[in-house]
N, C-alpha and C positions, 0 to 999 in steps of 0.2 A: 333509571337504566344505567348500568356502568358504562363506562367509556371502553369503547373495544381497542385492542392493539394487537398489532402483528407481531409477532416474534420471530426471529431468523433463527432456528436452532442449528446450527452447526454439528452438534452431535458431541461438543466440549462443554466443561466444564462452565466455561463464563457464559455463554449463551443460556444453559440449564438453570442456572443459578436468575440471571436476568430475567428469565420466565416467571420462575420461582417467585422474585420479589415483586414483580409485578400481579400475580396472582393475590400474594399477602395484602398488598394494595387495595384488592378489590376489583380491579380492571378484567373486564372480558377478554381473554387473552387465546389468540389462534396461534398456534405452531406451524412454521413451516420450514421445511427444508428444500433449497434450490438444487436439484441435480445439476451440473454443470459439465458433467465429461461422463461419457460411456462407462460402466462399470467392467472391469477387468477382473476378476475374481484370480489368485494365485493359491497352488496349493500350500503355499506358507503363508500363516496369518500375517507375518512382520515384512511379508513383501506385496499386500495388497494394495493397491495402486489407489492412491489419492486420498489424502486424508479426510477431506469433507466429501468423497464421491463415492465409498464402498457401500455395500449393502451391510456391512456390520455398524458404520457410523449411522447412517440411517434407523439402524435398529436401536441402537442406542438412544436417539433424537426421539425416537417412538414412544421408547420407555420412560424416557423423561416425562414428555407430554402425559403417558397414562397414570404416572404417578402424582403428576399434579392435577390431572381431571380436566384437560384442558383439548379440545378438539385439534388433530394434527393432520397435515397434508406434505406430499409429496410432490412438488412441481417439476417437471422436465423443463429447464432453462439452458439446454445442451445448445441448442441451435443460437440464442440470442448471446449467451455467453462466450461463444467461439465468434461471433461476428462483432462484438464489441471489444472483450477483454483481451481474448487470445489473439486476435486479429492486430490490433492496437500493439500488443506485446512484441508479436515478430515484427511488424511492420518498423517498429523504432529501433529492432536490434540491427535490421536490415540497412537502417539510416545510418548506422555508427554509432545512436545512441543506447544508453542504459535504462529503459524504463522502470517504472515501480507499478506492475498490474493492480495493486489491490485499492490503490486510489481511484483507478479508471473504475474498478469493480463497485466499489462503495458508492461513487456518483451516478454511473449509469444502471446498474444492477440491483445492488440492496436499496439505494435510496432513489432510485432512479422507476424502472419497471415494476419492483416489487411495491415500492409506496403506491404507484399508480393502482395496481391490481387492489392494495389494501383499499385504498379510498371507494374503489367500487364495490369492495364487501362493506362498506360503511365503518370502516375503521379510521381512527383518528392521527394514529401513528406506526413507526414500525422501530422496532427495537430490537437490538443486538446486543453482543456481549463484550462489545468495546471497552478498554480503559478510556475513558474521556466524560467530560460534564459539559453540559449546556446552561447557559443562564440567559435572561433577557434584560437587558437593560431598561430600566424603567423610564428614563430619559428619551432615549433613541428608539427604543420599541425594537431594537437590533438585538437578533440572538448571537449570543457570544459562546465561543467553543475553547474550552479549557482542557490543561491536561488533567490526566485521571491522577486519584490521589496516590496511586503506587506509581511513583514515579518511575520505577524498573520495569513495569508492564504498560507505560503509559502508549495508547496508541491513536493520540490526537493528530500526529505528523501524518499518517493516513487519513485523514479526514478534511483536510484543508480544502477540497476542491467544492464541498458541498454549499451548495446554494442557500440564500436566507429562508426560502421556503421549506427546502430540504432540511435544515436545521430545526425549523420549527415543528417538522414533522418526525423530528429523531428522538429516541428516548435509548438512553446508556445506563439502565440501571444498576450495574457495578462499576460505575466510573468513579464513587466516592467509597468505594473498598477496596483492600489489598489482597492481593493473590491469596492469602494464607487465609484471610477472613472468608473469600467466596469459595474455597475448598473446604472449611469448617461448616459452612450453612450447607454446602451441596450434602456433605456426610449426615450432618443431623437431619436434613430429610429425606435420605437414603437413597439419595440420586446415584443412578448407575454409573455416571461420569466422574463422581467426587476425586477417584486417585486417578482419572485418566492422564497420561504424559502430554505435555505441550507438544504442539507440531509446529515448527519454524518453516518447513520449505514452502514452495509455491504450492499450490494446491494443485492444480493442472499439470504440475511437472513430475512423472515419476522419478522414484529414487534423488530427487534433486538433480536433475541431471540436464540442467538446461540446454547445453551443447545438443546432446542426442536428440532433445526434442527439437530445437532450432532448424539441426541436419535434416530432419525428416520435414519439416514444415517449410523451412524456408531455403532448398538447397543451392539455390542461387548466391546465398550470404557466405557461403563458404568457397571462394574462388581464392584461390593461392595468389599472394601479392607479396611486395616488398617490405620489409621493416627497415626505418631508415631513422638516422638520428635528426636532430634537430637542423644539421646543415645539410639534410640532403642525401647523406652518404649512406649506401644499401650495406647494412648489416647482417643480413639473414632474410628468409622468407616466411611469411604467416600462410595459415592453414585458412583463412577467412575471418572478415572483420567482426561477425558475431561472435566468435568465440573469444573476444579480448575487450576489456571495457578499461577506463581511464584508471590509473593506482595500479595496474595489476603487474606485478613483477615475477611471478612462478609463469612456468610453462611458456617462455619466450623463446628457449631454445638457442639461447645466443651466448657467444665466449667474446666478451667484450673486455673480461680484465677488471670490469667495477661492474657494481649493482645499477641495473637499470629499471625504468618505468616507465607504462604506456602513458605518455603526456594525450595523444590525441589518436583520434580516428578519423581518415581523409576518405570517405566513399567516394569521392568525384575520382580519385587516383587509386582507390583501393589500396590503400597504404596505412601500415601501422607506425606511428612516430613515437621515438622513446627518447627518454633522456633520466638524468641526474633527479635524486630527489627533490633538489631545489626547483626544478623545471615544473613539477608536478603540484606544487604548492602555488595557490595564487591568492592575491589581496583582494580582488573583488569577482564580481560574474554577474551575468546580465540573466534575469528570469523572464519567462514569458507566459501566455495564458494565466496571468494571476488572477487570483479570486481573492478579494478583501471581504473580510468576516467583520471585524470591529469597527471598521469605518469606511464608509461609501467609497470612498476612491483618496488616493496618496497625493493627488494633486490638489487637494482642499485642505492640507496639512503642511506646515512647515516640517519640511525633511529634518529629521535628528542627524545629527554630526556623527558620520561615520558609520551611517546604518543602511538606510535605503531611501532611494530617491528616483524619481522618474526619469526615464532617459529616452534616445530616440529609437533605441531597437527594443525596448523595456523597462522593465525595473532594474537599476541598479544597485547592488548589492555590494557595499563596502566593509570590508574587516578590519576590525583592528588589530588583528595577528594573522599571518597568511593560514590559508584552510588546505587541508591535504585532499587532493584528487575529487574535486566535485564534478562529476561528468555529467555530460549533457543527456539530458532526458531523464534525470533524477531528480527528485522533488527539492525545492528550499522552501522553509515553513518558518514565519516571523513571529518572534513571540513578543510579550511584554511581561515578564513576569511569567506567568502560567497561563495566561490568556494567548489565544492564536489570534494574531493580528490580522492573518491571511497567509497565501503561500502559492508558490508558481511552479513550473518546470524549467528547471535551469537551461538555457540555451548556450552559454558559452562561459568560460573562465578567462581572466587576465594574470597572467603571473607576473608577480612584483618585479620591477625594475631591478637589473643586479646593479 
């Protein structure tokens, strides 16, 4: 009896080809689309809400499943997605951080609740169209995460939170292909998604207007407050911390006679701190919520010079050259060559001493 694999069909070409490859390999494939947001149709096709949430997208996924001859289901995950991914996204912005919602979705939804459902359906794994690869170390038996072969499309940096159990039950069939090869496969198979353009926006943010979304979701995060320099001098007024991120230059509304950037957000004082380019660069940072993939624990290994080491507040990352504007809340991912050693959430960065 063929091994069953649940494939997350997003309605795009990558997940479509992922499903097709698994069918070719003889697996018992089941196609699933997660509806994570209410449908809101516009009369203009180009303005339909949500690259992964519209009826047109679901129809594309259903046509792919029909073409491949596999069963297809649409699951309503709206409440769960709101409770996990969107709530975390809003909470992080309210706290003055810049979150990466895709990492939360991959950990808690695609390889969390969907994997749990898949196992209840006697499936061994969940597959997606991510450009990444997984192997297993024969000596340690640990599952290893690698960059996708197409380095321009690599998505391993969104998968660093996955546990060993999740990696063991994850399949990334297109990770060994380039995007060009994926589209060629889709055309050869006659898939409706073959020429579908890529989507770059956050799937639950209409028109990529994250500020408008947050204003409706967390209006309390848009209280005006002072914009100050590193010495505490007031230079102007901001429109709410959620409208800013570290490294931002445009939209500050300041006339300082020099180019300034957001260097820090201070929720306790409802203050945006700005400074010159040199104040945005950091030579080290501290990461928390760290997940190790290729190793069990950093403490069991000798720290590599000027790379990563354990610290009192989390894992310390020291750069050979200053890095530009790593914002708290974003991800830091550790690589050894193409292998993902682990990753974490940026807690704070420290600027190089003048």
